[in-house]
C-alpha positions in Angstrom: -1.5 26.6 -125.8 -4.3 29.2 -125.8 -7.4 28.6 -127.9 -7.9 30.6 -131.0 -10.9 32.6 -129.7 -8.9 33.6 -126.6 -6.0 34.7 -128.7 -8.2 36.8 -130.9 -9.6 38.6 -127.8 -6.0 39.2 -126.6 -5.1 40.6 -129.9 -8.1 43.0 -130.0 -7.4 44.1 -126.4 -3.7 44.9 -127.2 -4.7 46.7 -130.4 -6.9 49.1 -128.3 -4.0 49.8 -125.9 -1.5 50.4 -128.8 -3.9 52.6 -130.7 -4.4 54.8 -127.6 -0.7 55.0 -126.9 0.1 55.8 -130.5 -2.3 58.8 -130.5 -0.3 60.5 -127.8 3.1 59.7 -129.4 2.2 60.2 -133.1 4.2 62.9 -135.0 4.1 63.8 -138.7 6.0 61.1 -140.6 7.5 61.1 -144.1 9.1 58.2 -145.9 12.8 57.7 -146.9 16.3 57.3 -145.8 19.5 58.5 -147.6 22.5 56.2 -147.7 24.2 56.3 -151.0 24.7 58.5 -154.1 22.7 58.5 -157.3 23.7 61.2 -159.7 21.5 60.5 -162.8 18.7 62.9 -162.1 19.7 66.6 -162.2 17.6 69.5 -160.8 20.1 72.2 -160.0 23.6 72.5 -161.2 26.3 74.8 -160.1 30.1 74.9 -159.8 31.0 78.2 -158.0 34.7 77.5 -157.4 35.3 74.8 -160.1 36.7 72.7 -157.2 38.3 69.6 -158.7 35.6 69.6 -161.4 32.9 68.7 -158.9 29.4 70.2 -158.9 26.3 70.2 -156.7 23.1 68.6 -157.9 19.7 67.9 -156.3 18.1 64.5 -156.8 14.7 63.3 -155.4 15.3 62.2 -151.8 13.0 59.3 -152.3 15.7 57.7 -154.6 17.6 56.9 -151.4 14.7 55.3 -149.6 15.5 52.0 -148.1 12.2 51.2 -146.4 8.7 52.6 -146.4 8.8 53.5 -142.7 12.0 55.6 -142.5 11.6 59.4 -142.3 12.7 61.5 -145.2 14.9 64.6 -144.5 16.5 65.8 -147.8 19.1 68.5 -147.4 18.2 70.3 -150.6 15.9 73.2 -151.4 13.1 71.2 -149.7 13.0 68.0 -147.7 11.9 66.2 -150.9 15.3 66.9 -152.5 18.8 65.7 -151.6 21.9 67.7 -152.5 24.8 65.5 -153.6 28.3 66.1 -155.1 28.8 64.8 -158.6 31.3 65.4 -161.4 30.6 68.4 -163.6 29.4 68.1 -167.2 32.2 66.7 -169.3 33.8 64.8 -166.4 33.4 61.4 -164.8 34.5 59.5 -161.8 38.1 58.1 -162.1 38.4 54.3 -162.1 41.5 54.5 -160.0 40.1 57.0 -157.4 36.3 57.3 -156.9 36.7 60.7 -155.2 38.4 62.3 -158.3 36.7 63.6 -161.5 38.6 63.3 -164.8 37.6 64.3 -168.3 35.0 62.1 -169.8 36.7 60.5 -172.8 33.4 59.2 -174.3 32.5 62.9 -175.0 35.8 63.6 -176.7 36.0 61.3 -179.8 34.2 58.3 -181.3 36.7 55.9 -179.8 37.0 57.5 -176.3 40.3 59.2 -177.2 42.0 55.9 -177.8 45.6 56.4 -178.9 45.6 59.8 -177.4 45.6 61.8 -174.2 42.4 63.5 -172.9 43.4 66.9 -171.4 39.9 68.2 -170.9 36.3 67.7 -172.3 36.5 67.9 -176.1 40.3 68.1 -176.0 42.0 64.9 -177.2 45.6 65.1 -178.2 46.8 62.2 -180.3 50.0 60.4 -179.4 53.1 60.6 -181.7 52.6 58.7 -185.0 48.8 59.0 -184.7 46.5 61.6 -186.3 42.8 62.5 -186.2 40.8 61.1 -189.1 37.6 62.6 -190.5 35.5 61.3 -187.6 37.9 62.7 -185.0 39.4 59.4 -183.9 43.2 59.0 -183.4 44.5 56.5 -186.1 47.9 55.2 -187.0 49.9 57.0 -189.6 53.0 56.0 -191.5 55.5 54.5 -190.8 53.4 52.4 -188.3 50.3 52.0 -190.4 47.9 53.8 -192.7 44.2 53.5 -192.2 42.5 51.9 -195.2 45.8 51.7 -197.0 49.4 50.5 -196.9 52.7 52.2 -195.8 55.9 52.2 -197.8 59.4 52.6 -196.4 59.6 56.1 -197.7 56.6 57.1 -195.4 54.1 57.4 -198.2 50.6 55.8 -197.9 48.9 53.9 -200.8 45.1 53.7 -200.3 42.9 50.6 -200.7 40.4 50.6 -203.6 37.4 52.8 -202.8 39.6 55.2 -200.7 41.6 58.4 -201.5 44.4 60.0 -199.6 43.3 62.8 -197.2 44.3 66.0 -199.1 45.0 68.0 -195.9 47.3 65.7 -194.1 48.2 63.0 -196.7 48.6 60.6 -193.7 45.3 58.5 -193.8 42.7 57.4 -196.4 39.2 58.7 -196.7 36.3 56.7 -198.2 35.4 57.8 -201.7 31.8 58.5 -202.9 31.3 59.0 -206.6 28.4 61.4 -206.1 28.7 64.2 -203.6 26.8 63.6 -200.3 23.8 65.7 -199.3 23.4 68.4 -196.7 24.7 67.3 -193.2 26.0 64.1 -194.8 29.4 62.6 -195.1 31.0 59.8 -197.0 31.3 57.1 -194.3 32.3 54.1 -196.5 33.1 53.6 -200.2 30.0 54.7 -202.1 27.9 55.2 -198.9 26.8 58.5 -197.5 25.4 58.9 -194.0 24.3 61.7 -191.6 27.1 63.4 -189.7 27.1 63.2 -185.9 24.2 65.1 -184.3 21.8 64.3 -187.2 19.6 61.3 -188.1 18.2 60.0 -191.4 14.5 60.5 -192.0 12.1 58.6 -194.2 12.6 61.1 -197.1 16.3 60.4 -196.9 17.1 63.8 -195.4 19.3 64.4 -192.4 17.5 66.2 -189.5 19.2 67.5 -186.3 18.7 65.6 -183.1 17.7 67.4 -179.9 17.8 65.3 -176.6 15.5 65.8 -174.9 13.0 67.0 -177.5 12.4 70.8 -177.7 8.9 70.8 -176.3 7.1 73.9 -177.7 9.9 74.5 -180.2 11.8 73.3 -183.3 15.1 71.5 -183.4 17.3 73.6 -185.7 20.6 72.0 -184.9 22.1 69.3 -182.7 20.7 70.0 -179.2 19.8 73.5 -180.4 16.1 74.5 -180.0 14.3 77.5 -181.5 11.2 78.3 -179.4 7.8 79.0 -180.9 6.3 82.5 -180.2 5.2 82.8 -176.6 7.5 80.1 -175.2 10.9 80.5 -173.5 13.9 78.5 -172.3 14.6 78.5 -168.6 18.2 78.7 -167.3 20.2 75.4 -167.6 17.4 73.9 -169.8 17.3 73.4 -173.5 13.5 72.9 -173.8 10.9 75.4 -174.9 8.0 75.8 -172.5 5.5 78.2 -171.0 6.6 80.5 -168.2 5.9 78.6 -165.0 6.9 78.4 -161.3 7.2 74.6 -161.0 10.4 72.6 -161.5 9.0 70.2 -164.2 12.2 68.2 -164.7 12.0 65.4 -167.3 9.1 67.3 -168.8 8.1 70.8 -170.0 5.5 73.3 -168.8 2.4 73.6 -171.0 1.1 76.4 -168.8 2.0 78.2 -165.6 1.2 75.3 -163.3 0.8 72.3 -165.7 3.7 70.0 -166.3 3.7 67.7 -169.3 5.9 64.6 -168.5 8.0 62.8 -171.0 7.5 59.1 -171.9 8.6 56.9 -168.9 7.9 59.6 -166.3 4.9 60.7 -164.2 4.2 63.9 -162.3 5.0 64.1 -158.6 3.4 66.9 -156.6 6.0 66.9 -153.8 8.9 67.7 -156.2 6.7 69.4 -158.8 8.7 67.4 -161.3 8.4 64.2 -163.4 9.8 61.2 -161.7 10.6 57.8 -163.3 7.7 55.5 -163.7 7.9 51.7 -163.3 4.1 51.1 -163.6 3.1 48.3 -161.3 6.5 46.6 -161.3 8.1 48.3 -158.3 6.1 47.2 -155.3 8.3 47.3 -152.1 10.9 49.4 -153.9 11.6 52.8 -155.5 11.6 53.6 -159.2 14.9 55.3 -159.9 14.6 55.3 -163.7 12.0 54.5 -166.4 11.4 50.8 -165.8 14.3 50.6 -163.3 13.3 49.5 -159.8 15.5 49.7 -156.7 14.2 47.3 -154.0 14.0 48.2 -150.3 16.3 46.6 -147.9 15.3 43.0 -147.3 13.9 42.6 -150.9 15.4 41.5 -154.2 14.0 41.9 -157.7 12.7 38.6 -159.0 10.5 38.2 -162.1 8.6 41.5 -162.4 8.7 42.8 -158.8 10.6 43.1 -155.5 10.2 40.0 -153.4 11.1 39.6 -149.7 14.1 37.6 -148.7 13.9 34.9 -145.9 16.9 33.2 -144.3 15.0 30.0 -143.6 12.7 27.5 -145.3 9.1 28.6 -144.8 7.7 25.1 -145.2 5.3 23.4 -147.7 2.3 25.5 -146.7 4.3 28.7 -146.1 6.0 31.4 -148.1 8.3 34.4 -147.5 5.8 37.2 -147.1 8.0 39.9 -145.5 11.8 40.3 -145.1 13.1 37.5 -142.8 9.4 36.5 -141.9 7.6 33.5 -143.2 3.8 33.3 -143.6 1.0 31.1 -144.6 0.2 30.8 -148.3 -3.6 30.3 -147.8 -4.4 33.1 -145.3 -1.2 35.3 -145.6 -0.9 35.1 -141.8 2.7 35.9 -140.7 4.5 33.0 -138.9 7.9 33.9 -137.6 9.7 31.0 -136.0 6.8 28.7 -136.7 5.3 26.6 -139.5 1.9 26.8 -141.3 -0.6 24.0 -141.4 -2.8 23.2 -144.4 -5.6 25.4 -143.0 -3.4 28.5 -143.3 -2.7 29.0 -139.5 0.6 29.3 -137.8 1.7 26.4 -135.6 4.3 27.4 -133.1 6.9 25.1 -131.4 6.0 23.5 -128.1 5.9 26.0 -125.3 5.4 29.0 -127.5 2.3 31.0 -128.5 1.5 32.8 -131.8 1.4 36.6 -131.2 0.4 38.8 -134.1 3.3 37.9 -136.5 5.6 35.6 -134.5 5.9 32.8 -132.0 6.8 33.9 -128.5 7.0 32.8 -124.9 4.2 34.5 -123.0 6.7 35.9 -120.5 8.2 38.0 -123.3 5.1 39.9 -124.0 5.9 43.0 -121.9 9.4 43.2 -123.5 7.9 43.5 -127.0 5.7 46.5 -126.6 8.3 49.2 -125.7 9.0 52.3 -127.7 7.1 54.3 -130.3 8.5 52.4 -133.4 7.5 49.0 -131.9 4.0 50.3 -131.1 3.6 51.6 -134.7 4.9 48.3 -136.1 2.5 46.1 -134.0 -0.4 48.4 -134.9 0.2 47.8 -138.5 0.5 44.1 -138.0 -2.7 44.0 -135.9 -4.7 45.8 -138.6 -3.3 43.3 -141.0 -4.3 40.3 -138.8 -7.8 41.8 -138.3 -8.3 42.2 -142.1 -7.1 38.6 -142.7 -9.3 36.8 -140.2 -12.3 39.2 -139.7 -12.4 41.9 -142.3 -12.1 39.5 -145.2 -15.3 37.7 -144.0 -17.3 41.0 -144.2 -15.4 42.3 -147.2 -14.0 45.0 -145.0 -10.6 46.7 -145.5 -9.0 49.4 -143.3 -7.6 51.0 -146.5 -11.1 51.6 -147.8 -12.3 52.9 -144.5 -9.4 54.6 -142.7 -11.7 55.9 -139.9 
């Protein structure tokens, strides 16, 4: 087994060779890799042929990133965007066939068009012996049943105390409020008024309209209906009042021509000129795909508050899983593939093998390891890591602080 000083010399010599080789092979690299569909973030929306109720949307290509080193090549308006096929507004993926889009029943009625058939968005037809109540849900009618009442053999409905028969249909019972409800309110239960759908109760007991997202530089005058202040406009496909600007600014609104104000849970991204989800410091080794929602890279899983690497073997008492499928030493953070760490924080290899950068190898395998651009890049990173662990830390030196 080689002594530690000789091994350090070998490592520095190989680092010089790899750095020189990498300078000749180096090309511009971006990060990311696309392999599955995420349809939550919408930038552009179009349905030119209404083909099976499917539409095209652009999502940040980084949402599909599986590792930090994979190149990013989005097929959207720029390489930072990926165009995907999703169901148009008002439609959703069918449970019985993922490639088909069917009307979204959740947008049709309060009970998802239960006891009815959903023909299209906002079109729910009740089955026979069912009828829409005041909330738009399909409920039983006589002779089967009578909502908030009892049915008699002659088909009439007698309402329970606190309810009165619906005057228009005479087939279900409405709650009764002694005093008339206020503006944008409705009697929801006996003696209880509440805001109708699309409105919310304020502290002064008045019902105000809800706009989601908020109107920005405007006023919400109706459910999802914004009225812009003077000097502000709405851009196509957006219901937010903002300054006229040339940047995308999704999940935010333009305060000026080139200034994007992000909503809570998002932060500005210069590559997409939009606001992308923010996970704070809780998404290391992963991609934030929603406010506080982290998708870990391949080889990692979310544990506690962050993405942690997965190892397929026991790393030993003095070791820990530091990288996917690679054990390392707790004390020094030195990687130790196929070996075990001692109490001093150094990797101890099996008999007949030598520790090389991040693994234990047979010296005869050395030439086989350093072949190809990707391998050279990988070992360069690991050499810089080893240098910082054993030398840079002694002089408080870090290659991140001094990239030259």
